[in-house]
N, C-alpha and C positions, 0 to 999 in steps of 0.2 A: 560521540553524541549522535551521529547519524543513525546508528543502530537503535538508539533509544526511540527516535521518531518512527523508525520502521516497526518497532515492537508496539508502540502505542497505536499506530494506524492499523496494524494487524489485529490487535485486540478489538478495536472499533469495528472492523469488518466482520469479525467473528460474532460479536454481540449483535450487530445488525442482521447477520444471516440467521442467528438463533431467533430473533424476534420477528422475522419476516412472515412466517405463517400466521402469527397472532395479528399482525398489522393487516394482512390481506383478508383475514376473517372479520375483523371488527371495524375497519375504517371504510370510508367511502371510496369509490373508484378513483377519484382524483387524488385523494390522499395516499392511496395505495400506489398509484402510478408515481407520485412524487417520491415515495419511499423507495421504490424500485430504481428510480433514477439516481437517488442519493447512494444507494447500495452499489449500483454499477459504477458511479463516479469514484467511490471509495476503493473498490476493487481495482479499477483501472489505474488510479493514482498510486496504489500500493505496488502494482506491477511495474509502473514507470519508475518509481523510486528504487525498487529492488534492482531493476536493470541499470539505473544510474549508479547505484552503489557498486555493482559488479564492474562497471566501466571505470569508476574511480579507483577501485582496488587494482585493476589491471594497469592503469596509468601509473599509479604509485609504485607498483612492482617493477615496471619497465624503467621508470625514472631512477630507481635505486640500482638497478642492474647496469645502467649506462655509466655510472660514476666510476672512474678509474681508481683502482686501489693503489695506495702509495706505501 
């Protein structure tokens, strides 16, 4: 389920990046600045979630390897 959220957020970031030139041309300065802040927040949150996912996978792998085999 975590990968689904990462995929959805990735699609959102790509769509926002594609529409950024249009927004910068057509909107006012304040609206364009708000768009860029939202785009930056989306990209940063995506990076944080990917990093967290990698950490969770590493923890799960270490937990499974510590279990003694019987």
